[in-house]
VMD Tcl script that builds the backbone (N, CA, C; Angstrom):
set m [mol new atoms 375]
animate dup $m
set s [atomselect $m all]
$s set {name element resname resid chain x y z} {
  {N N UNK 1 A 170.711 170.609 213.657}
  {CA C UNK 1 A 170.438 171.880 213.001}
  {C C UNK 1 A 170.952 171.854 211.570}
  {N N UNK 2 A 172.121 171.290 211.363}
  {CA C UNK 2 A 172.700 171.210 210.024}
  {C C UNK 2 A 171.815 170.358 209.109}
  {N N UNK 3 A 171.315 169.239 209.634}
  {CA C UNK 3 A 170.462 168.365 208.836}
  {C C UNK 3 A 169.188 169.096 208.419}
  {N N UNK 4 A 168.561 169.811 209.350}
  {CA C UNK 4 A 167.341 170.569 209.036}
  {C C UNK 4 A 167.631 171.631 207.980}
  {N N UNK 5 A 168.777 172.295 208.087}
  {CA C UNK 5 A 169.141 173.323 207.110}
  {C C UNK 5 A 169.374 172.712 205.733}
  {N N UNK 6 A 170.051 171.582 205.679}
  {CA C UNK 6 A 170.278 170.910 204.393}
  {C C UNK 6 A 168.959 170.424 203.783}
  {N N UNK 7 A 168.078 169.926 204.632}
  {CA C UNK 7 A 166.765 169.489 204.155}
  {C C UNK 7 A 166.007 170.656 203.542}
  {N N UNK 8 A 165.986 171.786 204.229}
  {CA C UNK 8 A 165.273 172.959 203.725}
  {C C UNK 8 A 165.918 173.481 202.440}
  {N N UNK 9 A 167.240 173.425 202.351}
  {CA C UNK 9 A 167.925 173.846 201.124}
  {C C UNK 9 A 167.519 172.936 199.971}
  {N N UNK 10 A 167.397 171.656 200.225}
  {CA C UNK 10 A 166.961 170.710 199.195}
  {C C UNK 10 A 165.538 170.979 198.739}
  {N N UNK 11 A 164.667 171.301 199.683}
  {CA C UNK 11 A 163.274 171.624 199.340}
  {C C UNK 11 A 163.236 172.893 198.493}
  {N N UNK 12 A 164.001 173.908 198.887}
  {CA C UNK 12 A 164.024 175.167 198.128}
  {C C UNK 12 A 164.552 174.942 196.712}
  {N N UNK 13 A 165.584 174.146 196.573}
  {CA C UNK 13 A 166.148 173.848 195.247}
  {C C UNK 13 A 165.129 173.086 194.408}
  {N N UNK 14 A 164.437 172.141 195.006}
  {CA C UNK 14 A 163.398 171.389 194.297}
  {C C UNK 14 A 162.316 172.328 193.784}
  {N N UNK 15 A 161.911 173.281 194.600}
  {CA C UNK 15 A 160.886 174.252 194.186}
  {C C UNK 15 A 161.364 175.075 193.007}
  {N N UNK 16 A 162.610 175.507 193.047}
  {CA C UNK 16 A 163.145 176.320 191.959}
  {C C UNK 16 A 163.274 175.526 190.668}
  {N N UNK 17 A 163.760 174.308 190.753}
  {CA C UNK 17 A 164.003 173.507 189.558}
  {C C UNK 17 A 162.709 173.009 188.934}
  {N N UNK 18 A 161.762 172.576 189.756}
  {CA C UNK 18 A 160.538 171.974 189.234}
  {C C UNK 18 A 159.382 172.958 189.073}
  {N N UNK 19 A 159.464 174.103 189.721}
  {CA C UNK 19 A 158.346 175.041 189.695}
  {C C UNK 19 A 157.252 174.650 190.689}
  {N N UNK 20 A 157.538 173.695 191.554}
  {CA C UNK 20 A 156.570 173.243 192.557}
  {C C UNK 20 A 156.661 174.159 193.772}
  {N N UNK 21 A 156.090 175.346 193.657}
  {CA C UNK 21 A 156.295 176.375 194.665}
  {C C UNK 21 A 155.582 176.128 195.992}
  {N N UNK 22 A 154.491 175.341 195.979}
  {CA C UNK 22 A 153.826 175.055 197.250}
  {C C UNK 22 A 154.677 174.149 198.130}
  {N N UNK 23 A 155.744 173.593 197.572}
  {CA C UNK 23 A 156.700 172.821 198.377}
  {C C UNK 23 A 157.218 173.718 199.509}
  {N N UNK 24 A 157.209 175.016 199.292}
  {CA C UNK 24 A 157.687 175.971 200.288}
  {C C UNK 24 A 156.575 176.402 201.235}
  {N N UNK 25 A 155.690 175.488 201.563}
  {CA C UNK 25 A 154.656 175.706 202.572}
  {C C UNK 25 A 155.311 176.456 203.729}
  {N N UNK 26 A 154.847 177.654 204.065}
  {CA C UNK 26 A 155.593 178.544 204.971}
  {C C UNK 26 A 156.051 177.945 206.290}
  {N N UNK 27 A 155.240 177.123 206.887}
  {CA C UNK 27 A 155.642 176.586 208.182}
  {C C UNK 27 A 156.463 175.317 208.052}
  {N N UNK 28 A 156.804 174.920 206.823}
  {CA C UNK 28 A 157.639 173.739 206.641}
  {C C UNK 28 A 158.948 173.883 207.393}
  {N N UNK 29 A 159.503 175.082 207.398}
  {CA C UNK 29 A 160.756 175.321 208.125}
  {C C UNK 29 A 160.615 175.043 209.603}
  {N N UNK 30 A 159.542 175.530 210.196}
  {CA C UNK 30 A 159.313 175.302 211.628}
  {C C UNK 30 A 159.070 173.826 211.905}
  {N N UNK 31 A 158.249 173.191 211.082}
  {CA C UNK 31 A 157.966 171.774 211.283}
  {C C UNK 31 A 159.230 170.935 211.109}
  {N N UNK 32 A 159.987 171.205 210.051}
  {CA C UNK 32 A 161.212 170.437 209.794}
  {C C UNK 32 A 162.222 170.639 210.912}
  {N N UNK 33 A 162.426 171.879 211.306}
  {CA C UNK 33 A 163.398 172.160 212.367}
  {C C UNK 33 A 163.008 171.464 213.662}
  {N N UNK 34 A 161.759 171.592 214.053}
  {CA C UNK 34 A 161.324 171.020 215.326}
  {C C UNK 34 A 161.373 169.493 215.312}
  {N N UNK 35 A 160.872 168.881 214.238}
  {CA C UNK 35 A 160.847 167.419 214.217}
  {C C UNK 35 A 162.230 166.817 214.061}
  {N N UNK 36 A 163.127 167.532 213.378}
  {CA C UNK 36 A 164.476 166.998 213.197}
  {C C UNK 36 A 165.391 167.276 214.388}
  {N N UNK 37 A 165.194 168.387 215.055}
  {CA C UNK 37 A 166.090 168.708 216.180}
  {C C UNK 37 A 165.552 168.229 217.518}
  {N N UNK 38 A 164.241 167.981 217.576}
  {CA C UNK 38 A 163.663 167.474 218.824}
  {C C UNK 38 A 162.866 166.200 218.527}
  {N N UNK 39 A 163.568 165.085 218.292}
  {CA C UNK 39 A 162.863 163.854 217.923}
  {C C UNK 39 A 161.891 163.353 218.987}
  {N N UNK 40 A 161.998 163.852 220.203}
  {CA C UNK 40 A 161.043 163.483 221.252}
  {C C UNK 40 A 160.136 164.663 221.613}
  {N N UNK 41 A 160.098 165.658 220.726}
  {CA C UNK 41 A 159.282 166.845 220.964}
  {C C UNK 41 A 157.803 166.601 220.692}
  {N N UNK 42 A 157.017 167.620 220.939}
  {CA C UNK 42 A 155.566 167.536 220.805}
  {C C UNK 42 A 155.135 167.154 219.399}
  {N N UNK 43 A 155.681 167.820 218.388}
  {CA C UNK 43 A 155.270 167.534 217.009}
  {C C UNK 43 A 155.770 166.173 216.565}
  {N N UNK 44 A 156.974 165.790 216.955}
  {CA C UNK 44 A 157.523 164.492 216.578}
  {C C UNK 44 A 156.726 163.342 217.174}
  {N N UNK 45 A 156.139 163.547 218.324}
  {CA C UNK 45 A 155.354 162.502 218.976}
  {C C UNK 45 A 153.916 162.446 218.472}
  {N N UNK 46 A 153.566 163.295 217.545}
  {CA C UNK 46 A 152.206 163.321 216.991}
  {C C UNK 46 A 152.274 163.120 215.480}
  {N N UNK 47 A 152.924 162.045 215.050}
  {CA C UNK 47 A 153.188 161.844 213.626}
  {C C UNK 47 A 151.912 161.743 212.791}
  {N N UNK 48 A 150.889 161.089 213.304}
  {CA C UNK 48 A 149.624 160.998 212.547}
  {C C UNK 48 A 149.020 162.399 212.398}
  {N N UNK 49 A 148.990 163.149 213.491}
  {CA C UNK 49 A 148.447 164.504 213.436}
  {C C UNK 49 A 149.301 165.429 212.582}
  {N N UNK 50 A 150.576 165.129 212.446}
  {CA C UNK 50 A 151.487 165.920 211.615}
  {C C UNK 50 A 151.065 165.876 210.154}
  {N N UNK 51 A 150.405 164.805 209.756}
  {CA C UNK 51 A 149.890 164.671 208.381}
  {C C UNK 51 A 148.411 165.037 208.315}
  {N N UNK 52 A 147.629 164.543 209.261}
  {CA C UNK 52 A 146.169 164.719 209.212}
  {C C UNK 52 A 145.742 166.175 209.401}
  {N N UNK 53 A 146.328 166.862 210.372}
  {CA C UNK 53 A 145.875 168.224 210.680}
  {C C UNK 53 A 146.073 169.185 209.505}
  {N N UNK 54 A 147.286 169.263 208.907}
  {CA C UNK 54 A 147.410 170.167 207.753}
  {C C UNK 54 A 146.574 169.728 206.556}
  {N N UNK 55 A 146.386 168.412 206.389}
  {CA C UNK 55 A 145.576 167.918 205.270}
  {C C UNK 55 A 144.125 168.376 205.409}
  {N N UNK 56 A 143.561 168.216 206.597}
  {CA C UNK 56 A 142.181 168.668 206.822}
  {C C UNK 56 A 142.053 170.179 206.706}
  {N N UNK 57 A 143.042 170.891 207.219}
  {CA C UNK 57 A 143.020 172.358 207.110}
  {C C UNK 57 A 143.100 172.785 205.643}
  {N N UNK 58 A 143.910 172.083 204.848}
  {CA C UNK 58 A 144.024 172.415 203.427}
  {C C UNK 58 A 142.714 172.153 202.689}
  {N N UNK 59 A 142.031 171.056 203.029}
  {CA C UNK 59 A 140.719 170.775 202.428}
  {C C UNK 59 A 139.744 171.896 202.779}
  {N N UNK 60 A 139.764 172.307 204.013}
  {CA C UNK 60 A 138.913 173.419 204.438}
  {C C UNK 60 A 139.241 174.681 203.645}
  {N N UNK 61 A 140.529 174.965 203.463}
  {CA C UNK 61 A 140.949 176.129 202.691}
  {C C UNK 61 A 140.451 176.095 201.256}
  {N N UNK 62 A 140.494 174.917 200.641}
  {CA C UNK 62 A 139.997 174.772 199.268}
  {C C UNK 62 A 138.487 175.015 199.228}
  {N N UNK 63 A 137.763 174.462 200.200}
  {CA C UNK 63 A 136.315 174.694 200.252}
  {C C UNK 63 A 135.992 176.186 200.364}
  {N N UNK 64 A 136.700 176.878 201.230}
  {CA C UNK 64 A 136.478 178.324 201.390}
  {C C UNK 64 A 136.846 179.049 200.097}
  {N N UNK 65 A 137.975 178.705 199.517}
  {CA C UNK 65 A 138.446 179.355 198.292}
  {C C UNK 65 A 137.471 179.151 197.128}
  {N N UNK 66 A 136.846 177.991 197.063}
  {CA C UNK 66 A 135.907 177.701 195.979}
  {C C UNK 66 A 134.585 178.454 196.136}
  {N N UNK 67 A 134.231 178.829 197.347}
  {CA C UNK 67 A 132.933 179.455 197.579}
  {C C UNK 67 A 132.989 180.955 197.869}
  {N N UNK 68 A 134.155 181.456 198.256}
  {CA C UNK 68 A 134.274 182.868 198.607}
  {C C UNK 68 A 135.547 183.457 197.992}
  {N N UNK 69 A 135.473 184.690 197.573}
  {CA C UNK 69 A 136.688 185.364 197.110}
  {C C UNK 69 A 137.456 185.869 198.331}
  {N N UNK 70 A 138.681 186.284 198.109}
  {CA C UNK 70 A 139.518 186.757 199.205}
  {C C UNK 70 A 138.903 187.978 199.872}
  {N N UNK 71 A 138.801 187.942 201.179}
  {CA C UNK 71 A 138.242 189.051 201.939}
  {C C UNK 71 A 138.171 188.666 203.412}
  {N N UNK 72 A 137.566 189.539 204.191}
  {CA C UNK 72 A 137.483 189.304 205.632}
  {C C UNK 72 A 136.779 187.992 205.956}
  {N N UNK 73 A 135.652 187.751 205.290}
  {CA C UNK 73 A 134.873 186.550 205.580}
  {C C UNK 73 A 135.657 185.287 205.249}
  {N N UNK 74 A 136.288 185.254 204.082}
  {CA C UNK 74 A 137.021 184.046 203.690}
  {C C UNK 74 A 138.210 183.788 204.609}
  {N N UNK 75 A 138.903 184.841 205.005}
  {CA C UNK 75 A 140.037 184.675 205.929}
  {C C UNK 75 A 139.528 184.197 207.289}
  {N N UNK 76 A 138.451 184.780 207.758}
  {CA C UNK 76 A 137.872 184.370 209.042}
  {C C UNK 76 A 137.438 182.904 209.011}
  {N N UNK 77 A 136.796 182.480 207.911}
  {CA C UNK 77 A 136.365 181.095 207.797}
  {C C UNK 77 A 137.550 180.132 207.736}
  {N N UNK 78 A 138.569 180.492 206.971}
  {CA C UNK 78 A 139.735 179.606 206.845}
  {C C UNK 78 A 140.492 179.491 208.159}
  {N N UNK 79 A 140.792 180.617 208.774}
  {CA C UNK 79 A 141.549 180.602 210.033}
  {C C UNK 79 A 140.710 180.012 211.161}
  {N N UNK 80 A 139.461 180.450 211.278}
  {CA C UNK 80 A 138.586 179.921 212.329}
  {C C UNK 80 A 138.330 178.434 212.162}
  {N N UNK 81 A 138.138 178.006 210.922}
  {CA C UNK 81 A 137.924 176.585 210.654}
  {C C UNK 81 A 139.143 175.745 210.974}
  {N N UNK 82 A 140.314 176.255 210.623}
  {CA C UNK 82 A 141.534 175.488 210.923}
  {C C UNK 82 A 141.783 175.442 212.435}
  {N N UNK 83 A 141.462 176.507 213.135}
  {CA C UNK 83 A 141.574 176.483 214.604}
  {C C UNK 83 A 140.594 175.477 215.204}
  {N N UNK 84 A 139.410 175.369 214.609}
  {CA C UNK 84 A 138.437 174.372 215.079}
  {C C UNK 84 A 138.957 172.952 214.841}
  {N N UNK 85 A 139.557 172.714 213.676}
  {CA C UNK 85 A 140.146 171.400 213.381}
  {C C UNK 85 A 141.214 171.075 214.419}
  {N N UNK 86 A 142.082 172.034 214.701}
  {CA C UNK 86 A 143.158 171.832 215.679}
  {C C UNK 86 A 142.577 171.513 217.053}
  {N N UNK 87 A 141.543 172.249 217.432}
  {CA C UNK 87 A 140.929 172.032 218.751}
  {C C UNK 87 A 140.210 170.687 218.818}
  {N N UNK 88 A 139.438 170.363 217.789}
  {CA C UNK 88 A 138.688 169.105 217.783}
  {C C UNK 88 A 139.634 167.901 217.824}
  {N N UNK 89 A 140.714 167.968 217.042}
  {CA C UNK 89 A 141.678 166.858 217.012}
  {C C UNK 89 A 142.630 166.874 218.208}
  {N N UNK 90 A 142.591 167.982 218.960}
  {CA C UNK 90 A 143.562 168.185 220.047}
  {C C UNK 90 A 144.985 168.059 219.513}
  {N N UNK 91 A 145.187 168.707 218.376}
  {CA C UNK 91 A 146.454 168.616 217.661}
  {C C UNK 91 A 147.417 169.723 218.083}
  {N N UNK 92 A 148.694 169.389 218.234}
  {CA C UNK 92 A 149.683 170.416 218.530}
  {C C UNK 92 A 150.225 171.090 217.260}
  {N N UNK 93 A 149.741 170.673 216.097}
  {CA C UNK 93 A 150.290 171.141 214.825}
  {C C UNK 93 A 149.622 172.443 214.404}
  {N N UNK 94 A 149.916 173.523 215.108}
  {CA C UNK 94 A 149.317 174.823 214.821}
  {C C UNK 94 A 149.757 175.443 213.495}
  {N N UNK 95 A 150.907 175.052 212.905}
  {CA C UNK 95 A 151.216 175.592 211.576}
  {C C UNK 95 A 150.192 175.207 210.514}
  {N N UNK 96 A 149.271 174.332 210.849}
  {CA C UNK 96 A 148.207 173.947 209.912}
  {C C UNK 96 A 147.325 175.127 209.537}
  {N N UNK 97 A 147.338 176.152 210.342}
  {CA C UNK 97 A 146.508 177.335 210.057}
  {C C UNK 97 A 146.855 177.884 208.667}
  {N N UNK 98 A 148.136 177.936 208.353}
  {CA C UNK 98 A 148.499 178.491 207.042}
  {C C UNK 98 A 148.149 177.545 205.912}
  {N N UNK 99 A 148.018 176.239 206.174}
  {CA C UNK 99 A 147.596 175.306 205.130}
  {C C UNK 99 A 146.165 175.620 204.695}
  {N N UNK 100 A 145.357 176.156 205.595}
  {CA C UNK 100 A 143.988 176.564 205.253}
  {C C UNK 100 A 143.962 177.949 204.627}
  {N N UNK 101 A 144.850 178.811 205.055}
  {CA C UNK 101 A 144.826 180.200 204.578}
  {C C UNK 101 A 145.448 180.376 203.193}
  {N N UNK 102 A 146.479 179.618 202.875}
  {CA C UNK 102 A 147.155 179.783 201.584}
  {C C UNK 102 A 146.228 179.645 200.373}
  {N N UNK 103 A 145.358 178.643 200.299}
  {CA C UNK 103 A 144.488 178.581 199.118}
  {C C UNK 103 A 143.556 179.773 199.001}
  {N N UNK 104 A 143.172 180.349 200.104}
  {CA C UNK 104 A 142.305 181.530 200.082}
  {C C UNK 104 A 143.090 182.733 199.547}
  {N N UNK 105 A 144.285 182.920 200.057}
  {CA C UNK 105 A 145.104 184.061 199.647}
  {C C UNK 105 A 145.504 183.973 198.174}
  {N N UNK 106 A 145.857 182.770 197.711}
  {CA C UNK 106 A 146.325 182.596 196.334}
  {C C UNK 106 A 145.226 182.130 195.382}
  {N N UNK 107 A 143.971 182.107 195.854}
  {CA C UNK 107 A 142.823 181.689 195.041}
  {C C UNK 107 A 143.046 180.307 194.422}
  {N N UNK 108 A 143.639 179.422 195.176}
  {CA C UNK 108 A 143.866 178.044 194.737}
  {C C UNK 108 A 142.570 177.277 194.884}
  {N N UNK 109 A 142.105 176.643 193.818}
  {CA C UNK 109 A 140.843 175.925 193.860}
  {C C UNK 109 A 140.987 174.450 193.526}
  {N N UNK 110 A 142.179 174.009 193.251}
  {CA C UNK 110 A 142.429 172.627 192.852}
  {C C UNK 110 A 142.410 171.680 194.051}
  {N N UNK 111 A 141.723 170.554 193.873}
  {CA C UNK 111 A 141.691 169.537 194.924}
  {C C UNK 111 A 143.036 168.822 195.039}
  {N N UNK 112 A 143.968 169.134 194.162}
  {CA C UNK 112 A 145.315 168.580 194.278}
  {C C UNK 112 A 146.124 169.284 195.362}
  {N N UNK 113 A 145.685 170.463 195.776}
  {CA C UNK 113 A 146.428 171.216 196.788}
  {C C UNK 113 A 146.581 170.474 198.116}
  {N N UNK 114 A 145.515 169.917 198.719}
  {CA C UNK 114 A 145.706 169.282 200.031}
  {C C UNK 114 A 146.772 168.190 200.071}
  {N N UNK 115 A 146.746 167.213 199.164}
  {CA C UNK 115 A 147.827 166.222 199.253}
  {C C UNK 115 A 149.186 166.808 198.883}
  {N N UNK 116 A 149.191 167.762 197.979}
  {CA C UNK 116 A 150.456 168.365 197.588}
  {C C UNK 116 A 151.022 169.219 198.709}
  {N N UNK 117 A 150.185 170.020 199.325}
  {CA C UNK 117 A 150.619 170.905 200.395}
  {C C UNK 117 A 151.220 170.109 201.542}
  {N N UNK 118 A 150.572 169.058 201.887}
  {CA C UNK 118 A 150.934 168.366 203.105}
  {C C UNK 118 A 151.897 167.222 202.890}
  {N N UNK 119 A 152.089 166.805 201.640}
  {CA C UNK 119 A 153.039 165.735 201.388}
  {C C UNK 119 A 154.178 166.236 200.531}
  {N N UNK 120 A 154.259 167.537 200.316}
  {CA C UNK 120 A 155.375 168.213 199.664}
  {C C UNK 120 A 155.644 167.781 198.224}
  {N N UNK 121 A 154.572 167.533 197.445}
  {CA C UNK 121 A 154.753 167.216 196.044}
  {C C UNK 121 A 153.907 168.124 195.158}
  {N N UNK 122 A 153.711 169.362 195.576}
  {CA C UNK 122 A 152.767 170.211 194.884}
  {C C UNK 122 A 153.355 170.956 193.683}
  {N N UNK 123 A 152.429 171.391 192.852}
  {CA C UNK 123 A 152.771 172.229 191.699}
  {C C UNK 123 A 151.889 173.455 191.749}
  {N N UNK 124 A 152.444 174.554 191.337}
  {CA C UNK 124 A 151.684 175.792 191.259}
  {C C UNK 124 A 150.725 175.668 190.080}
  {N N UNK 125 A 149.426 175.848 190.302}
  {CA C UNK 125 A 148.438 175.693 189.226}
  {C C UNK 125 A 148.405 176.911 188.349}
}
mol reanalyze $m
mol bondsrecalc $m
mol representation Tube
mol addrep $m
């Protein structure tokens, strides 16, 4: 628990110092806590899906954000699409839903978001 807390504190400090605010991907706390405290847990045993699922969801979010403004339809497409990705991949990484929703909510249209969101090197555009 201490290691996960120190890791999250480091991520928060990095975001403040560099201005890379997407580093604070909302479910990063849940993912970090679970993978660090339960090394044999569901998410820890799906390391490929831990990267692939949020990356695909983020790409979907960018596609929705580029074609629709924020509203019921765009939220439905982002959330429904990310749920479809999770189901198709049979992925346990449900926090990926917010990786698709964030670009819609913040009108992020940059193709740099998916690798930044999911590999924690993002910058606020």
